[in-house]
N, C-alpha and C positions, 0 to 999 in steps of 0.2 A: 504493500500500500504506500502511496505517496501522500504526504500531509496535504489536506485540502486547502490550508491557508496559502501554500505556495502554488499549488496547481490551479486553484480557483482564480487566482489573480492572473496567472499566465494565460489562462483560457478566457480572460475577460468576462468571468461570471459574476464576480462581486469585487468590491474594494471598500476602502474606508478613508476617512480624512480627519486629521486632528481637529479641524474646525467644527466638524459634526460631533465628534466625541468618541471615546473608547466604548466598545460594545455596541456601536450603532452602525453596522455595515450598510452599504447601499448596494442594490442589485443593478448590474449593468444589463444592457439589452439581451445578451445571450442568456444570462442567468435568469432574467425575468421571463424570457420565452419558455425555458424549461419549467420554471416554477409555475407559470400560468397553466401549462398543460397538466401538471400533476394536481394542481388545485381543482381544475375542471374534472379530472378523473375522480378525485375523492368526492367532489360534490355529486357527480352522477351516481357513484357507487352508493353513497348514503341515501340519495333520493330514491333509488330503486329498492332500498331496504327499509323504507318507511320513515326516514328522517325528514323533518321539516326545518328549513333553514331560516335563520333570523339574523338581524343586525342589532347590536346593542352598543351603548356608549363606552368609550374607553375611560370615562371618569365616573366616579360615584361619590356620594357623601361618606364622610368618615363613619357616620352612624351605621351605614349599611355594613361596613367591614367590622365594626364592633359587634353588630348583631350576628354576622356570619361566623365570627370567631377568628377571622384573619388578623384583626388588629392585635388581639392578645397573643396570637401564636406566630405572627408573620410580619409584625411591624418593622423589624430590622431589615427586611428585604423589600420594603415599600418605599417609594419616594415620599418626601415630606408633603403634608397637606398644603393645599393652596387656599388661602382665605378668599372667599368670594361672597361679599355681603356678610350675612350672618352665618353662612355655611363654610365648611371646610371640605373642599373637593380633593379627591385622591386619584392618581393614576392607578388603574386597577392592576393588581398583581395576579388576579385570577378572574375567570369569566363566570364561575358557578353562581355567585350571588345574583348576578343579572338574570341568569336563566331561571333561578328560583323565583324571582319576581315576575318574570314572563309567565311562568306557570300560574302564579298567584293572581295575575291580572284578570283572569276569567274564572268563572265557576266551572269546575271540572267534574265529570261523571266517570264512573267506572267504565262506561262505554267508550270514553275518549282515551283510555289507557291501554297499552303503554303509550305515553307521549314522548316522542324522541325529538329533541330540539338540538339542532346543530348550527355551528357558526365557525367560520374561519376568522378569528378575532384577534385584535391586538391587545397585548397586555405588557406591563412594564415591571421590571424588577431591578432594584438598586444593588446589582451584583458588585462585589469588591473588585477593584482594578486587577488585583493579583490573580483572580480566577477567570477573567475574561480571556477568550481565545477564539479567533476566527469566527466561524458560524456556530460552533458547538455551545458556547455560553455567551449570551448577549444580554443587553438590557432592554431592547425592544423586540418583542417576541410575537410572531404571527402563528397562532396556535390552531391546529385542526382539533376542534373541541366539540363535545356533545354531552348532553345530560338527558338521561332517560328517567322519566317519572312513571313508576309502576306500582301496583299492589305488592306487598312483601312476597306473596306467593309466586310472583312472576320474575323476581330478581334473578334467580338461577338461570332461567331460560334466556333472559336478556344478556347476562354475562357470557353464556355459551355462544350466543349469536355474535357478540362482539369479538370473541376469540376467533371465530370462523372468518369474520370480516378482516381481522388483522392478518390472518394467514393468507387470505386472497390478495389483499392490497400489497403486502410485503413481497409476495411472489411476482406480482405484476411490475413492481418497482425494481426488482432484482436486489432486494434488501435481505441480508442474511443475519438473522438474530444470533447473538452469541450465547444468550442464556435467557431463562425466564425465572423471575423471582417472586415469591409471595412476601410482600413487605408488611411486617407486623409491628406492633407496639414494642417499645424498648424502655429500659430504665432511664430516668433523668429527663424525660420529656412530658409535656402536658398534652392530654388528649380529651376531646369532647365526646359527649354521648354516654350512653349507659353500657354497663358491662354486658347486659343481655344483647344489646344491639351489636356490639363488637364481636361477641362470640358467634352470633348468627351470621354476621358478614363473613367472618373467617371460615366458617363451615361451608357457606355457599361458594366462596372462591376456591377452596380446596376441591370441592365437588366438581366445579366447572372445569378446573384444570385436569382432574382425573378423567372426567367424561370425554373431554376433547383430546386426550392423549398427550398432554404437554408434560415434559419432565421439568422439574423446577426445584429450587432451593428456597428455604424459608430464611428471611433476613430480618431479625429483630431490629427495631429502631428506625426503620425506613418507611413506616406507615405515614399517611397524611394525618393531620391532627384530628380529622373528622372520621377516619375509617381506614381499614386495611385496603391493600391494592395489589394487583398483579402488574408487575413492571416487565416490559420486554427490553432487554439490554442488547446493545451493539458495541463492537470493539472498534476503536479508531486505529490509525496507523501506528500509534505509540503503544497500543495494547490496552489503553484505558477504556473502561466500559461506561456507556452513557445510556440513560433511559430514552427510548425512542417512541414507545407506545405504552399506554396504561389503561386499566379499567379498575374502578374503585366502587365500593358500596358504602353509601352514606345514609345513616339514620339521623345524624346530628343536625344538619342544616334544615331538613324538612321540619324538624321540631322547632328550631330557632326562628324560622320564618313562618311558623304556624301554617304549613301547607296542608291542604286537605282536598279530598274529592268525595263525592256522594256515592256510596257503595250500593250494591244491589238491593239492600234492605232499606235504602233511603237515609242511612245515617252517615255522618262525616267520618272518614277514615284517613289515616296518615299514609302518604305514599313513601316509597323508598326512592332515593335519588342515586342513580348509577352514573358516575362520572366516566368519561371514555374519550380517549384520543387514539385514533388508528395509526397515525404517523407522527405524532408530536408536533413540534414547531417546524415551520418550513426552513428555518435557519439550521437547526440541528439536523433535520432530515437531509438537506442538501450537503451539509458538511460530510455526512456519512456517505451519501450517494456518490459524491465526487471521488472519495477514496475507494469505495467499493468498485467503481467502474473505471477508475483512472481517468475520469473525464470523458470516456467514450460511452455516453449514455445509450440506453436502449432507443430504438428508432422512434418510438412514440413520443418520448419527451426530449429527444436530442435538440439542442438549440438550433442547429442547422441539420436538416435531414438529408439534404442533397446539395452537393457542391457542383456547380456547372463550370467546366473548364473549356471554353470555346477557343478553337484555333482559327476559326473563321466566324463571320457574322452569323448569329443564331438567335432565334426567339424562344428557344426551349426553356430558358430560365423563367421568362415571363409566363409561359404556359404552365409551368409547374407551380409557380407562385399563385396564379389564378385558380389552380385546382386545389389550393389549400395547403400545399407543402411549404415548409420553411426552407428557403433557398438562399444560397450565396453564390454569386457569379464572380469568378476570379479571372480577370483578363490579363493582369500584369505579371511579368516574370516568365521564366522558362516553365515548360510543362512539368518537369521534375520538381521544381521548387513549389509549384502550385499544388501538386499531389502531396508533397510533404506537409504543406500548410493545412491540408485537409485531412490529416491522419486520424482525427477523432470523429470525422463526419461519416455516417453509415454508408452513404452512396456518393460516388463521384461519377459524373457524366462527362466524358471527353468527347468533344464534337469536332472532328476534322473535316476536311473538304469532302471526303467520300461519304461520311455520315450525313453531312449537311445536304449534299446533292440527292441522297436517297431518302432523306427524311428519317434517318435512323439515329440511335443513341447507343454508345458503348458504355455500359455501367461497370464500374469497378466497385467491389465491396470492401468495406473497412478491414475485413479479415484476410484480404489478399486475393480472393477469387475475382475472376473477371467473366462477365456474361457475354454471350454472343450479341452482336448488334440487334436492336429491336426498334420498332416504331416508337416515336416519342410518347404517344398516348399510352402505349403498353407499359413503358417504363414508369410513367406517372401512376398508372393504375396499380402496378406492382408495389411501388413504395407506399402508396396510399393504403393498400390492403394490409401490408405489414404493420404500418402505424396503427391502423384501426384495430388490429388483433391485440395490441398492448401486451406483447410478450417481452420478457426481459432481455432475451439474447437472440431473437430470431431476425435474420436478415432476408430470408427467402420463404415464401409460402410454397415453393416448389423447387426441386433440384435445379 
C-alpha cells in the first residue's frame, strides 16, 4: 500500500492549505468526481432498501446536545458554542440528535415503523492537531449516516439487514475489512441508559453477528456513550486500523428525547434507535480506497474512465462524454508519454489515421490487455456497461 496522503495529492484528488486550516482538506475535480459517484451509489442503495433521505442543519442549540448526552460525554471534541442572541449554537459533532427530532416532528404509528432516515451530512469535531492526518482524521466530516427507529422486537432484524448492506457496499467499492469488533463498555468511562437496555443491545448485536457469519472480537471501552456497537475496521498503509462502518443500538436517546409511537393497542411505546453508517465518512473512506487500489479505482467510480489519445482529429472524446462517460482527451506529448500519464485510467483509446478513417477505436486496458479495433459506439457501450455493473475489478463484460 502507498500512503494516501502522498498518492492522493499526486493524482490531484485532494489537497489542503494552511489558510483553510489543518484537518480541513478540499476535494479537487478528480476526487470530487469519484466521491460524487460513490455518494450516488450509496444513496441509490439505501433508497432501494427502504431508507428515506433528509437534510438537517449543521448547527444546533447547546441545549439539544445537553439533552442528547453529547455535551456531558463529548464536549472536549466539540467546537466552542457561538453566542447568537440569547442562544448558544454549536457545530454538530454528531447527526443523531437531529434525526431524533425529525422522528419526533410527526406523530408516528407502528404502521410507519421501521422508519429508516438517512443523510449524507456534515459534522465537525475539534480533533487535536497531533492526531490529524490526510483524509483519515479530519475536522470537517461528511458522514454517510442513518438512524432506524423501530419497535424493540425488530432491532435484531434491522441490524442483520445493515450487516448485509455493509457486505454488499464494501464488495462493490473493493473495500477489504481487516476485522470486525463488538465495542462494549469499559472501566473509567460514563455511559447513559439502563443496565437492562445495555444488556439487551449487547445480546442483539452478538446474535446478529453470529447469524450473519461474521467473526469478531469483543473490545471493552470502545462503546458509544449511549450503547454498544459493531465496528468494521480497515488497515491503512502503516498497518493502523480505523473504523470505516458501524451499527449501534441505542435505548438512551429515545428516552432522553421522549420519542414514542402509537402501538397496535393504541398506547404510546418507546422505539429503539439503531445508528448505522455503511461506509463512514467520505474522507476516511477515500483515504482507504486510495490505498486499497493504489489510485487505480474501479471503473464505476474512477475519476476518468476513458483517456482518449488522438493522433489525428477525432470527435470520439466528445461522443463518449455525451454518452455519460468521464473522459480526458490528451493531445500533447508523445504517445508513450500520454499512455504513461494515463496509467491509472481503466481504458485508453488510441485513435490513429487508420482508426479515424474506418470509424474505429483501439482500446487499451489498464491491466495491459489490448482489444481489437471496434466501432466507437461499441467501445462506448462496453465501458458504459462495465461502469453500470459496479464491480470492483472488472474491466470487461466479455473476453
